[in-house]
Backbone as a chain_set.jsonl record, in Angstrom:
{"seq": "XXXXXXXXXXXXXXXXXXXXXXXXXXXXXXXXXXXXXXXXXXXXXXXXXXXXXXXXXXXXXXXXXXXXXXXXXXXXXXXXXXXXXXXXXXXXXXXXXXXXXXXXXXXXXXXXXXXXXXXXXXXXXXXXXXXXXXXXXXXXXXXXXXXXXXXXXXXXXXXXXXXXXXXXXXXXXXXXXXXXXXXXXXXXXXXXXXXXXXXXXXX", "coords": {"N": [[0.752, -1.153, -0.039], [2.043, 1.127, 0.971], [3.853, 1.592, -1.095], [2.483, 1.772, -3.367], [1.133, 4.154, -2.831], [3.357, 5.771, -2.797], [4.535, 5.541, -5.292], [2.099, 6.711, -6.91], [2.39, 9.265, -5.805], [4.914, 10.01, -6.978], [4.43, 9.664, -9.667], [2.323, 11.878, -9.856], [3.987, 14.025, -9.375], [5.657, 13.895, -11.449], [4.096, 14.331, -13.721], [3.193, 16.937, -13.166], [5.665, 18.496, -13.178], [6.414, 17.929, -15.873], [4.49, 19.302, -17.094], [4.683, 21.777, -16.362], [6.13, 23.928, -17.797], [4.493, 23.959, -20.138], [2.062, 25.049, -19.179], [2.925, 27.496, -18.095], [3.801, 28.945, -20.344], [1.816, 28.876, -22.287], [-0.495, 29.359, -20.977], [-3.504, 28.725, -19.066], [-5.846, 28.341, -20.583], [-4.7, 27.919, -23.109], [-3.134, 25.645, -22.963], [-3.712, 22.544, -23.988], [-5.235, 19.469, -23.343], [-4.175, 17.318, -24.945], [-1.693, 18.508, -25.458], [-0.668, 17.964, -22.972], [-0.714, 15.388, -22.632], [1.081, 14.58, -24.496], [3.538, 15.771, -23.672], [3.967, 14.632, -21.206], [3.956, 11.904, -21.438], [1.833, 10.427, -20.492], [-1.439, 8.701, -20.678], [-4.526, 10.403, -21.141], [-6.609, 9.408, -19.466], [-5.025, 8.737, -17.336], [-4.019, 10.817, -16.424], [-6.157, 12.348, -15.592], [-7.176, 10.688, -13.533], [-5.115, 11.003, -11.554], [-5.496, 13.763, -11.141], [-8.118, 14.596, -11.416], [-9.227, 17.003, -12.633], [-8.482, 19.177, -15.291], [-8.151, 21.837, -14.316], [-7.386, 21.52, -11.64], [-4.845, 20.389, -11.995], [-3.548, 22.402, -13.332], [-3.45, 24.402, -11.077], [-1.767, 23.058, -9.327], [0.587, 22.961, -10.865], [0.972, 25.764, -11.06], [1.749, 26.212, -8.53], [4.04, 24.812, -8.278], [5.614, 26.074, -10.268], [5.786, 28.685, -9.057], [7.1, 28.036, -6.813], [9.713, 27.415, -7.674], [10.393, 29.88, -8.657], [10.295, 31.485, -6.256], [12.425, 30.234, -4.861], [14.571, 30.763, -6.477], [14.661, 33.648, -6.17], [15.399, 33.754, -3.524], [17.587, 32.477, -2.989], [20.869, 32.001, -1.557], [20.284, 33.861, 0.222], [20.595, 34.593, 3.728], [20.065, 33.911, 7.243], [22.118, 34.724, 8.782], [23.306, 37.085, 7.584], [23.488, 40.471, 7.082], [20.794, 42.679, 7.073], [21.199, 44.464, 4.931], [23.011, 43.107, 3.17], [21.283, 40.997, 2.765], [19.183, 42.133, 1.112], [20.602, 43.165, -1.025], [21.636, 40.743, -1.918], [19.371, 39.556, -2.845], [18.614, 41.232, -4.812], [20.665, 40.802, -6.648], [20.079, 38.217, -7.347], [17.606, 38.498, -8.601], [18.449, 40.02, -10.808], [19.966, 38.185, -12.24], [17.946, 36.326, -12.717], [16.56, 37.553, -14.673], [17.988, 37.379, -16.797], [18.679, 34.75, -17.189], [16.157, 32.905, -17.074], [14.673, 30.917, -14.379], [12.352, 29.756, -14.493], [10.662, 28.138, -16.985], [9.261, 30.384, -19.49], [8.999, 32.417, -17.904], [8.103, 34.641, -15.301], [5.678, 33.246, -13.263], [3.643, 34.383, -11.748], [3.325, 36.711, -12.876], [2.523, 35.966, -15.471], [0.123, 34.423, -14.924], [-1.475, 36.305, -13.654], [-1.996, 38.154, -15.648], [-3.439, 36.493, -17.564], [-5.52, 35.64, -16.083], [-6.787, 37.695, -14.581], [-9.45, 38.802, -15.194], [-10.848, 36.747, -15.701], [-10.684, 34.364, -14.241], [-11.328, 33.687, -10.993], [-10.071, 32.072, -9.106], [-7.428, 31.507, -10.12], [-6.411, 34.03, -10.148], [-6.442, 34.645, -7.452], [-4.408, 32.706, -6.585], [-2.274, 33.818, -7.747], [-2.087, 36.466, -6.759], [-1.716, 35.556, -4.043], [0.841, 34.498, -4.102], [2.399, 36.912, -4.847], [2.127, 38.364, -2.685], [3.343, 36.964, -0.652], [5.894, 37.078, -1.616], [6.316, 39.797, -1.431], [5.969, 40.018, 1.56], [8.306, 38.824, 2.322], [10.28, 40.502, 1.466], [9.704, 42.762, 2.972], [10.009, 41.905, 5.529], [12.826, 41.949, 5.486], [13.374, 44.619, 5.206], [12.198, 45.675, 7.432], [13.728, 44.697, 9.562], [16.186, 45.886, 8.711], [15.727, 48.459, 9.094], [15.338, 48.81, 11.709], [17.941, 47.893, 12.714], [19.539, 49.778, 11.554], [20.523, 49.471, 9.03], [18.919, 50.572, 6.924], [17.224, 53.363, 5.905], [15.672, 55.245, 8.655], [13.418, 56.392, 8.154], [11.873, 54.849, 6.276], [9.241, 53.224, 5.183], [8.331, 50.04, 5.658], [6.34, 48.226, 4.706], [5.154, 49.62, 2.585], [7.338, 50.1, 0.935], [8.256, 47.595, 0.405], [6.165, 46.624, -1.061], [6.319, 48.266, -3.311], [8.73, 47.953, -4.47], [8.613, 45.113, -5.162], [6.279, 45.283, -6.894], [7.352, 46.676, -8.804], [9.483, 45.362, -9.706], [7.931, 43.25, -11.007], [6.925, 44.839, -13.218], [9.476, 45.29, -14.53], [10.087, 42.723, -15.255], [7.944, 42.298, -17.183], [8.84, 44.234, -19.182], [11.037, 43.011, -19.898], [10.153, 40.756, -21.211], [8.987, 41.878, -23.401], [10.979, 43.611, -24.736], [13.293, 42.019, -24.906], [15.993, 42.643, -24.761], [19.335, 42.826, -23.751], [20.591, 45.179, -23.142], [18.735, 47.199, -22.645], [17.368, 45.945, -20.534], [19.55, 46.024, -18.529], [19.967, 48.802, -18.326], [17.471, 49.474, -17.161], [17.52, 48.061, -14.801], [19.727, 49.11, -13.505], [18.726, 51.731, -12.838], [16.712, 50.881, -11.123], [18.303, 49.965, -9.034], [19.617, 52.192, -8.409], [17.61, 53.714, -7.254], [17.07, 52.184, -4.948], [19.544, 52.621, -3.729], [19.42, 55.425, -3.219], [17.045, 55.883, -1.632], [16.443, 53.796, 0.075], [18.82, 52.541, 1.344], [20.942, 53.279, 4.288], [23.07, 55.84, 4.655], [24.269, 57.138, 6.481]], "CA": [[-0.051, -0.005, -0.075], [2.773, 2.406, 0.895], [4.663, 1.428, -2.364], [1.526, 2.29, -4.282], [1.018, 5.459, -2.532], [4.572, 6.488, -3.019], [4.347, 5.675, -6.776], [1.266, 7.775, -7.131], [2.839, 10.738, -5.637], [5.895, 10.316, -7.866], [3.791, 10.096, -11.019], [1.783, 13.14, -9.936], [5.103, 14.945, -9.539], [6.297, 13.836, -12.786], [3.133, 15.092, -14.589], [3.402, 18.339, -12.803], [6.996, 18.997, -13.7], [6.599, 17.966, -17.257], [3.371, 20.159, -17.675], [4.91, 23.245, -15.929], [6.53, 24.67, -19.012], [3.187, 24.244, -20.983], [0.925, 26.088, -18.64], [3.314, 28.885, -18.035], [4.088, 29.642, -21.606], [0.647, 28.948, -23.002], [-1.555, 29.685, -20.156], [-4.488, 27.558, -18.598], [-6.747, 27.996, -21.789], [-4.11, 27.851, -24.222], [-2.659, 24.365, -22.766], [-4.604, 21.679, -24.342], [-5.069, 18.146, -22.747], [-3.35, 16.696, -25.739], [-0.286, 18.838, -25.155], [-0.109, 17.451, -21.714], [-0.361, 13.898, -22.892], [2.467, 14.433, -25.369], [4.752, 16.219, -22.853], [4.233, 13.731, -20.016], [3.786, 10.549, -21.831], [0.718, 9.62, -19.829], [-2.852, 8.994, -21.241], [-5.584, 11.364, -20.658], [-7.259, 8.86, -18.359], [-4.187, 8.577, -16.009], [-3.929, 12.156, -16.072], [-7.482, 12.721, -14.77], [-7.036, 9.709, -12.353], [-4.416, 11.695, -10.496], [-5.859, 15.219, -10.643], [-9.515, 14.883, -11.403], [-9.612, 18.047, -13.615], [-7.241, 20.038, -15.811], [-7.79, 22.864, -13.367], [-6.621, 20.979, -10.484], [-3.463, 20.136, -12.37], [-3.066, 23.732, -13.518], [-3.202, 24.914, -9.824], [-0.615, 22.407, -8.825], [1.499, 23.381, -11.809], [1.251, 27.112, -10.701], [2.456, 26.192, -7.079], [5.349, 24.38, -8.583], [6.492, 27.164, -10.867], [6.053, 29.674, -8.152], [8.103, 27.617, -5.817], [10.846, 27.65, -8.402], [10.729, 31.373, -8.835], [10.713, 32.057, -5.099], [13.691, 29.644, -4.633], [15.628, 31.608, -7.193], [14.83, 34.889, -5.651], [15.938, 33.893, -2.145], [18.811, 31.761, -3.144], [21.916, 32.669, -1.092], [19.97, 34.897, 1.338], [20.803, 33.678, 4.827], [19.832, 34.726, 8.466], [23.314, 35.321, 9.428], [23.701, 38.193, 6.849], [22.858, 41.839, 7.555], [19.655, 43.135, 6.04], [21.762, 45.146, 3.673], [23.567, 41.981, 2.505], [20.241, 40.074, 2.271], [18.584, 42.94, 0.143], [21.546, 43.194, -2.191], [21.685, 39.464, -2.552], [17.981, 39.382, -3.433], [18.808, 42.097, -6.166], [21.49, 40.04, -7.611], [19.367, 37.248, -7.8], [16.583, 39.183, -9.478], [19.209, 40.336, -11.987], [20.376, 36.832, -12.937], [16.74, 35.741, -13.062], [16.091, 38.324, -15.959], [18.884, 36.963, -17.997], [18.557, 33.335, -17.269], [14.982, 32.65, -16.313], [14.663, 29.777, -13.736], [11.181, 29.026, -14.77], [10.408, 28.387, -18.539], [7.917, 31.008, -19.722], [8.989, 33.761, -17.141], [7.282, 34.761, -14.009], [4.319, 32.616, -13.349], [2.867, 35.349, -11.113], [2.916, 37.692, -13.914], [1.69, 35.228, -16.546], [-1.07, 33.998, -14.37], [-2.306, 37.541, -13.272], [-2.454, 38.632, -16.903], [-4.427, 35.659, -18.117], [-6.894, 35.285, -14.953], [-7.352, 38.777, -13.845], [-10.834, 39.161, -15.519], [-11.417, 35.595, -16.281], [-10.687, 33.148, -13.295], [-11.027, 34.198, -9.66], [-9.107, 31.114, -8.373], [-5.975, 31.61, -10.518], [-6.033, 35.372, -9.802], [-6.045, 34.597, -5.94], [-3.166, 32.083, -6.332], [-1.15, 34.85, -8.077], [-2.082, 37.504, -5.644], [-1.095, 35.094, -2.791], [2.193, 34.326, -4.407], [2.964, 38.148, -4.842], [1.94, 38.737, -1.208], [4.481, 36.145, -0.014], [7.339, 37.707, -1.938], [6.32, 41.162, -0.603], [6.369, 39.693, 2.864], [10.042, 38.398, 2.551], [11.151, 41.727, 1.462], [9.074, 43.653, 4.089], [10.775, 41.423, 6.744], [14.226, 42.337, 5.413], [13.451, 45.998, 5.156], [11.847, 46.071, 8.797], [14.801, 44.489, 10.232], [17.158, 46.713, 8.287], [15.421, 49.801, 9.586], [15.72, 48.524, 13.112], [19.432, 47.73, 12.951], [20.29, 50.87, 11.176], [21.097, 49.459, 7.414], [18.1, 51.218, 6.046], [16.859, 54.817, 6.432], [14.586, 55.346, 9.546], [12.112, 57.013, 7.588], [11.3, 54.074, 5.263], [7.901, 52.423, 5.48], [8.716, 48.774, 5.04], [5.371, 47.84, 3.922], [4.959, 50.225, 1.443], [8.507, 49.966, 0.037], [8.297, 46.096, -0.195], [4.983, 46.491, -2.071], [6.555, 49.037, -4.407], [9.731, 47.076, -4.956], [8.061, 43.831, -5.85], [5.427, 45.52, -8.148], [8.412, 47.311, -9.951], [10.233, 43.962, -10.312], [7.061, 42.534, -11.964], [6.967, 45.575, -14.295], [10.664, 44.904, -15.007], [9.845, 41.262, -15.852], [7.132, 42.58, -18.33], [9.554, 44.892, -20.001], [11.999, 41.981, -20.291], [9.518, 40.0, -22.185], [8.614, 42.675, -24.656], [12.182, 44.058, -25.356], [14.271, 41.068, -25.107], [17.174, 43.341, -25.044], [20.025, 42.729, -22.399], [21.239, 46.562, -22.749], [17.668, 47.716, -22.147], [17.422, 45.293, -19.196], [20.701, 46.48, -17.794], [19.682, 50.242, -17.924], [16.358, 49.526, -16.126], [17.989, 47.455, -13.579], [20.738, 50.098, -12.868], [17.898, 52.721, -12.5], [16.101, 50.296, -9.901], [19.355, 49.891, -8.051], [19.849, 53.671, -7.932], [16.437, 54.007, -6.422], [17.327, 51.661, -3.574], [20.571, 53.288, -2.921], [19.032, 56.636, -2.675], [15.835, 55.754, -0.929], [16.454, 53.063, 1.255], [19.964, 52.358, 2.104], [21.279, 54.388, 5.276], [24.26, 56.21, 4.366], [24.708, 57.958, 7.642]], "C": [[0.859, 1.208, -0.065], [3.554, 2.733, -0.397], [3.822, 2.146, -3.226], [1.257, 3.679, -4.027], [2.183, 6.323, -3.059], [4.77, 6.668, -4.597], [3.364, 6.593, -7.349], [1.755, 9.044, -6.976], [3.995, 11.044, -6.705], [5.32, 10.471, -9.329], [3.077, 11.496, -10.98], [2.79, 14.161, -10.194], [5.45, 14.995, -10.853], [5.34, 14.775, -13.699], [3.208, 16.484, -14.532], [4.702, 19.204, -13.342], [7.003, 19.191, -15.283], [5.478, 18.994, -17.894], [3.81, 21.628, -17.255], [5.181, 24.137, -17.027], [5.313, 25.133, -19.892], [2.318, 25.359, -20.581], [1.65, 27.549, -18.561], [3.553, 29.568, -19.371], [2.584, 29.657, -22.38], [-0.578, 29.528, -22.315], [-2.488, 28.646, -19.812], [-5.287, 27.577, -20.08], [-5.849, 27.69, -22.964], [-3.168, 26.375, -24.211], [-3.83, 23.427, -22.947], [-4.138, 20.175, -23.615], [-4.033, 17.285, -23.641], [-1.925, 16.933, -25.732], [0.352, 18.145, -23.905], [0.196, 15.894, -21.865], [0.961, 13.723, -23.775], [3.688, 14.919, -24.631], [4.998, 15.27, -21.84], [4.402, 12.373, -20.333], [2.707, 9.666, -21.105], [-0.594, 9.875, -20.609], [-3.629, 10.025, -20.482], [-6.224, 10.818, -19.477], [-6.509, 8.729, -17.18], [-4.076, 9.909, -15.511], [-5.084, 12.853, -15.154], [-7.538, 11.96, -13.616], [-6.182, 10.505, -11.356], [-4.8, 13.032, -10.108], [-7.211, 15.5, -10.815], [-10.029, 15.861, -12.684], [-8.277, 18.728, -14.318], [-6.945, 21.312, -14.83], [-7.009, 22.628, -12.288], [-5.052, 20.858, -10.743], [-2.678, 21.518, -12.655], [-2.704, 24.549, -12.06], [-1.977, 24.291, -9.153], [0.587, 22.858, -9.611], [2.016, 24.855, -11.446], [2.138, 27.174, -9.388], [3.785, 25.697, -7.405], [6.112, 25.404, -9.21], [6.67, 28.183, -9.863], [7.279, 29.387, -7.061], [9.746, 27.834, -6.384], [11.412, 28.94, -8.389], [10.997, 31.909, -7.334], [11.986, 31.429, -4.566], [14.763, 30.396, -5.096], [15.761, 32.981, -6.718], [15.665, 34.956, -4.314], [17.335, 33.088, -1.967], [20.112, 32.551, -2.563], [21.501, 33.723, -0.053], [19.836, 34.079, 2.791], [20.532, 34.559, 6.127], [20.757, 35.393, 8.972], [23.89, 36.601, 8.598], [22.928, 39.193, 7.303], [21.822, 41.936, 6.656], [20.154, 43.743, 4.702], [22.266, 44.08, 2.709], [22.252, 41.167, 1.864], [19.475, 40.835, 0.956], [19.374, 42.883, -1.209], [21.64, 41.764, -2.903], [20.501, 39.094, -3.272], [17.958, 40.039, -4.859], [19.524, 41.398, -7.124], [20.769, 38.939, -8.175], [18.276, 37.48, -8.908], [17.314, 39.448, -11.005], [19.49, 39.12, -12.915], [19.162, 36.119, -13.412], [16.333, 36.358, -14.578], [16.789, 37.752, -17.109], [18.936, 35.607, -18.235], [17.34, 32.835, -16.458], [15.009, 31.166, -15.413], [13.453, 28.813, -14.199], [10.937, 29.225, -16.294], [9.235, 29.208, -18.687], [8.056, 32.398, -19.003], [8.355, 33.632, -15.992], [5.971, 34.181, -13.949], [3.376, 33.52, -12.643], [2.286, 36.305, -12.151], [1.964, 37.23, -15.046], [0.333, 34.978, -16.069], [-2.006, 35.33, -14.175], [-2.881, 38.187, -14.566], [-3.531, 37.868, -17.603], [-5.777, 35.685, -17.206], [-7.255, 36.541, -14.421], [-8.747, 38.981, -14.108], [-11.461, 37.984, -15.569], [-11.7, 34.296, -15.185], [-10.361, 33.716, -12.038], [-9.855, 33.203, -8.897], [-7.78, 31.202, -8.751], [-5.505, 33.139, -10.222], [-5.679, 35.304, -8.335], [-4.798, 33.922, -5.732], [-2.089, 33.146, -6.817], [-0.959, 35.92, -7.154], [-1.281, 36.92, -4.34], [0.544, 35.023, -3.066], [2.961, 35.803, -4.241], [3.002, 38.576, -3.276], [3.008, 38.137, -0.456], [5.702, 36.758, -0.258], [7.413, 38.95, -1.354], [6.697, 40.997, 0.79], [7.86, 39.388, 3.185], [10.596, 39.692, 2.438], [10.794, 42.757, 2.653], [9.91, 43.156, 5.328], [12.244, 41.928, 6.81], [14.31, 43.875, 5.747], [13.064, 46.382, 6.724], [13.09, 45.912, 9.858], [16.084, 45.399, 10.024], [16.939, 48.167, 8.87], [15.67, 49.774, 11.143], [17.187, 48.645, 13.423], [20.294, 48.937, 12.348], [20.921, 50.714, 9.639], [20.317, 50.181, 6.626], [17.706, 52.571, 6.833], [15.707, 54.743, 7.663], [13.367, 55.934, 9.207], [11.363, 56.011, 6.629], [9.934, 53.581, 5.931], [7.891, 51.122, 4.952], [7.574, 48.121, 4.28], [5.093, 48.196, 2.627], [6.09, 50.176, 0.254], [8.644, 48.68, -0.416], [7.213, 46.02, -1.371], [5.563, 47.121, -3.48], [7.865, 48.403, -5.154], [9.455, 45.971, -5.864], [7.148, 44.112, -7.095], [6.38, 46.154, -9.296], [9.143, 46.284, -10.601], [9.204, 43.242, -11.424], [6.892, 43.367, -13.355], [8.244, 45.367, -15.028], [10.704, 43.592, -15.919], [9.019, 41.489, -17.088], [8.055, 43.264, -19.314], [10.673, 43.778, -20.56], [11.356, 41.219, -21.429], [9.199, 40.741, -23.406], [9.956, 43.079, -25.409], [13.248, 43.033, -25.742], [15.581, 41.698, -25.355], [17.982, 43.398, -23.569], [20.404, 44.385, -21.978], [19.869, 47.184, -22.084], [17.314, 47.307, -20.59], [18.234, 45.97, -18.113], [20.365, 48.003, -17.349], [18.629, 50.393, -16.966], [16.909, 49.252, -14.687], [18.887, 48.362, -12.695], [19.758, 51.175, -12.29], [17.189, 52.296, -11.153], [17.099, 50.383, -8.67], [19.67, 51.195, -7.443], [18.671, 54.17, -7.062], [16.534, 53.459, -4.968], [18.403, 52.235, -2.962], [20.296, 54.696, -2.403], [17.887, 56.844, -1.767], [15.743, 54.787, 0.195], [17.724, 52.846, 2.045], [20.323, 53.609, 3.019], [22.882, 54.565, 5.141], [24.918, 57.005, 5.534], [25.804, 57.23, 8.543]], "O": [[0.668, 2.165, -0.816], [3.857, 3.877, -0.734], [4.286, 3.102, -3.846], [1.144, 4.423, -5.001], [2.015, 7.391, -3.648], [5.104, 7.74, -5.1], [3.743, 7.29, -8.29], [1.613, 9.899, -7.85], [4.056, 12.145, -7.251], [5.744, 11.351, -10.079], [3.194, 12.243, -11.951], [2.621, 15.048, -11.031], [5.554, 16.082, -11.421], [5.747, 15.776, -14.29], [3.276, 17.204, -15.528], [4.67, 20.34, -13.813], [7.413, 20.184, -15.885], [5.586, 19.427, -19.041], [3.287, 22.592, -17.813], [4.446, 25.112, -17.182], [5.113, 26.282, -20.286], [1.921, 26.301, -21.267], [1.075, 28.584, -18.897], [3.481, 30.796, -19.414], [2.357, 30.63, -23.099], [-1.504, 30.073, -22.916], [-2.243, 27.553, -20.322], [-5.197, 26.503, -20.675], [-6.423, 27.118, -23.891], [-2.576, 26.001, -25.224], [-4.807, 23.473, -22.2], [-2.975, 19.837, -23.396], [-3.149, 16.627, -23.093], [-1.062, 16.072, -25.905], [1.536, 17.829, -23.79], [1.136, 15.301, -21.335], [1.731, 12.769, -23.663], [4.798, 14.496, -24.956], [6.168, 15.031, -21.539], [4.987, 11.65, -19.526], [2.704, 8.436, -21.125], [-0.867, 10.967, -21.107], [-3.352, 10.403, -19.343], [-6.429, 11.553, -18.511], [-7.067, 8.615, -16.089], [-4.038, 10.146, -14.303], [-4.924, 13.675, -14.251], [-7.959, 12.528, -12.608], [-6.675, 10.63, -10.235], [-4.545, 13.485, -8.993], [-7.611, 16.594, -10.416], [-10.927, 15.599, -13.483], [-7.172, 18.715, -13.776], [-5.815, 21.737, -14.588], [-6.074, 23.358, -11.961], [-4.185, 21.151, -9.919], [-1.513, 21.741, -12.327], [-1.707, 25.27, -12.01], [-1.232, 24.993, -8.468], [1.603, 23.133, -8.974], [3.209, 25.157, -11.5], [3.042, 27.989, -9.203], [4.717, 26.192, -6.77], [7.231, 25.66, -8.765], [7.819, 28.616, -9.781], [8.108, 30.178, -6.612], [10.699, 28.27, -5.738], [12.6, 29.182, -8.177], [11.889, 32.744, -7.19], [12.644, 32.125, -3.793], [15.734, 30.696, -4.402], [16.857, 33.532, -6.811], [16.413, 35.884, -4.007], [18.02, 33.108, -0.944], [20.398, 33.647, -3.046], [22.369, 34.409, 0.488], [19.098, 33.105, 2.939], [20.74, 35.772, 6.105], [20.571, 36.463, 9.552], [24.942, 37.101, 8.996], [21.845, 38.99, 7.851], [21.862, 41.374, 5.562], [19.62, 43.553, 3.609], [21.964, 44.154, 1.518], [22.208, 40.78, 0.696], [19.215, 40.207, -0.07], [18.856, 42.601, -2.29], [21.705, 41.6, -4.121], [20.583, 38.361, -4.258], [17.426, 39.535, -5.848], [19.149, 41.332, -8.295], [20.816, 38.711, -9.384], [18.123, 36.769, -9.901], [16.82, 39.136, -12.089], [19.269, 39.106, -14.126], [19.237, 35.374, -14.389], [15.861, 35.659, -15.475], [16.278, 37.649, -18.224], [19.208, 35.197, -19.363], [17.478, 32.401, -15.315], [15.492, 30.234, -16.057], [13.467, 27.585, -14.28], [11.004, 30.345, -16.801], [8.207, 28.867, -18.102], [7.403, 33.377, -19.363], [8.022, 32.506, -15.623], [5.109, 34.698, -14.66], [2.2, 33.4, -12.985], [1.102, 36.62, -12.272], [0.97, 37.82, -15.469], [-0.608, 35.311, -16.79], [-3.181, 35.326, -14.542], [-4.01, 38.676, -14.607], [-4.444, 38.46, -18.178], [-6.912, 35.746, -17.679], [-8.216, 36.463, -13.656], [-9.363, 39.395, -13.127], [-12.688, 38.027, -15.488], [-12.623, 33.484, -15.247], [-9.25, 34.222, -11.877], [-8.923, 33.643, -8.224], [-6.912, 31.015, -7.898], [-4.311, 33.399, -10.079], [-4.656, 35.878, -7.965], [-4.047, 34.342, -4.852], [-1.042, 33.24, -6.177], [0.159, 36.276, -6.781], [-0.435, 37.559, -3.714], [1.359, 35.476, -2.262], [4.002, 35.874, -3.588], [4.003, 39.119, -2.807], [3.582, 38.823, 0.39], [6.516, 36.989, 0.637], [8.449, 39.283, -0.777], [7.604, 41.676, 1.271], [8.435, 39.721, 4.222], [11.401, 40.044, 3.3], [11.657, 43.474, 3.161], [10.445, 43.98, 6.07], [12.81, 42.257, 7.853], [15.203, 44.323, 6.467], [13.617, 47.362, 7.223], [13.387, 46.72, 10.738], [16.884, 45.638, 10.929], [17.882, 48.931, 9.08], [16.19, 50.735, 11.71], [17.603, 49.411, 14.292], [21.495, 49.077, 12.581], [21.634, 51.568, 9.112], [20.818, 50.545, 5.562], [17.839, 52.788, 8.037], [14.76, 54.004, 7.394], [12.387, 55.948, 9.951], [10.259, 56.352, 6.205], [9.723, 53.613, 7.143], [7.464, 50.978, 3.806], [7.838, 47.491, 3.255], [4.845, 47.422, 1.702], [5.881, 50.201, -0.958], [9.107, 48.495, -1.542], [7.411, 45.435, -2.435], [5.33, 46.6, -4.571], [7.931, 48.402, -6.383], [9.887, 45.844, -7.01], [7.175, 43.419, -8.112], [6.127, 46.099, -10.5], [9.407, 46.271, -11.804], [9.596, 42.769, -12.49], [6.749, 42.787, -14.432], [8.117, 45.255, -16.247], [11.231, 43.481, -17.027], [9.377, 40.87, -18.089], [8.009, 42.76, -20.436], [11.062, 43.857, -21.725], [11.954, 41.056, -22.493], [9.161, 40.11, -24.462], [10.026, 42.89, -26.623], [13.972, 43.165, -26.729], [16.275, 41.194, -26.238], [17.507, 43.847, -22.526], [20.493, 44.786, -20.818], [19.983, 47.664, -20.957], [17.055, 48.092, -19.678], [17.777, 46.393, -17.051], [20.479, 48.366, -16.179], [18.698, 51.223, -16.06], [16.797, 49.975, -13.697], [18.842, 48.395, -11.465], [20.032, 51.527, -11.143], [17.054, 53.086, -10.218], [16.779, 50.785, -7.551], [19.937, 51.353, -6.252], [18.87, 55.025, -6.198], [16.174, 54.098, -3.979], [18.365, 52.41, -1.745], [20.805, 55.127, -1.369], [17.765, 57.914, -1.169], [15.009, 54.993, 1.161], [17.724, 52.952, 3.272], [20.084, 54.761, 2.655], [23.735, 53.723, 5.42], [26.06, 57.453, 5.43], [26.259, 57.793, 9.538]]}, "num_chains": 1, "name": "protein.A"}
């Protein structure tokens, strides 16, 4: 029984991982079941047996893609670092992610938000929750840095965290449109200047 359960879990994970690029590139509506069958090597009946519906699979795929994104953002960010070091590491990770995306198709939050904003409440909520968690991570860093003197005492961590993360999402959108390393470097440098001028404490 345990082996059967373990095999089922392994199969589900394999389907999720092989379906992940499809949903993130083509969206929920654009990803057809036949595409999933071809990508995973599993028959339609087997896929439905594990997930019930295409939507359930799509939600699991979003969570998987989001976790990849989150891990790439916080890679190398450790508790023993100063808040300034944590924020700069986060920025370096973001810059690297722009030029070498961890998730095929780009940011799953942005992709899902664009597709589901007015069409599907469930996916909109998933994207919103993902953004909220990332904002929360930045907010904790800013709050700690404010208390320890790394960041200006006048900053408002909640507002700044939301501004930074929504700006990042905007950068990702520009990245998808322009596909230009020079443009992205210029935009990212301006973003870094904002942080240097408005957040870092130089006193």
